C-alpha positions as CSV (number, residue, x, y, z in Angstrom):
1,M,191.9,74.5,139.0
2,T,193.8,71.8,139.9
3,S,191.7,68.3,140.3
4,N,193.3,65.4,143.3
5,V,192.4,61.5,142.2
6,L,192.1,59.9,145.4
7,K,192.3,55.6,145.0
8,F,188.6,53.7,146.7
9,E,190.5,52.0,149.3
10,P,187.1,51.5,151.6
11,V,188.1,51.3,155.7
12,E,186.9,48.0,157.7
13,I,185.5,49.0,161.2
14,G,185.7,45.5,161.7
15,E,184.1,42.1,160.6
16,G,180.3,42.0,160.6
17,F,180.4,45.6,162.6
18,R,177.1,48.1,161.6
19,F,176.1,51.6,162.9
20,D,172.6,51.6,164.1
21,S,170.2,52.2,161.7
22,D,167.6,54.4,163.9
23,E,170.6,56.6,164.8
24,I,171.7,57.1,160.8
25,L,167.6,57.9,160.4
26,E,167.3,60.3,163.1
27,G,170.8,62.4,161.8
28,A,169.2,62.9,158.4
29,K,165.6,64.1,160.6
30,G,165.0,68.2,159.6
31,Q,167.7,67.9,156.5
32,V,166.2,69.5,153.7
33,F,165.7,67.2,150.6
34,T,164.8,67.6,146.9
35,T,165.5,64.1,146.6
36,L,165.7,61.5,148.8
37,A,165.7,57.5,148.6
38,I,166.5,55.4,151.8
39,L,168.1,51.4,150.6
40,G,168.5,48.7,153.4
41,Q,168.9,45.1,153.1
42,L,166.9,43.5,155.7
43,E,168.0,40.3,157.8
44,D,166.8,37.9,155.2
45,G,168.5,39.4,152.7
46,S,165.2,41.4,150.9
47,I,166.3,44.5,149.4
48,W,163.6,47.6,151.4
49,V,163.8,50.9,148.9
50,S,161.7,53.6,150.1
51,G,162.0,57.5,148.7
52,N,160.2,60.8,147.9
53,A,160.9,60.4,144.4
54,N,160.1,58.6,141.1
55,A,162.4,55.6,139.9
56,G,164.3,57.5,137.1
57,E,165.1,60.0,139.7
58,T,166.1,57.7,142.3
59,L,168.4,56.6,140.3
60,V,170.0,59.1,138.8
61,L,170.5,59.6,142.5
62,M,172.0,56.9,143.1
63,E,174.4,57.1,140.5
64,R,175.4,60.0,141.7
65,A,175.8,58.6,145.2
66,K,178.2,56.1,143.3
67,H,180.2,58.4,141.8
68,H,180.6,60.1,145.3
69,L,181.6,57.1,147.0
70,V,183.8,56.0,144.2
71,F,185.8,58.7,143.1
72,G,184.7,61.3,147.0
73,E,184.4,64.1,144.4
74,D,180.4,65.4,143.7
75,E,180.1,65.2,139.3
């Protein structure tokens, strides 16, 4: 089995551009999640976290998501 290593290159859409958060959440509806975490930063800079799992499971999910974003693959 061969694997490809991809360099992490974040794509900029435009300075300050954000997708509509309601549309993002609407797109998630109907999915069958075993573990779910919703992370956000509010206008005042505070962090908002909600989900269906305990703190440990949420941290593991966040680390797996970070790995996926950086390396472009699942563990």
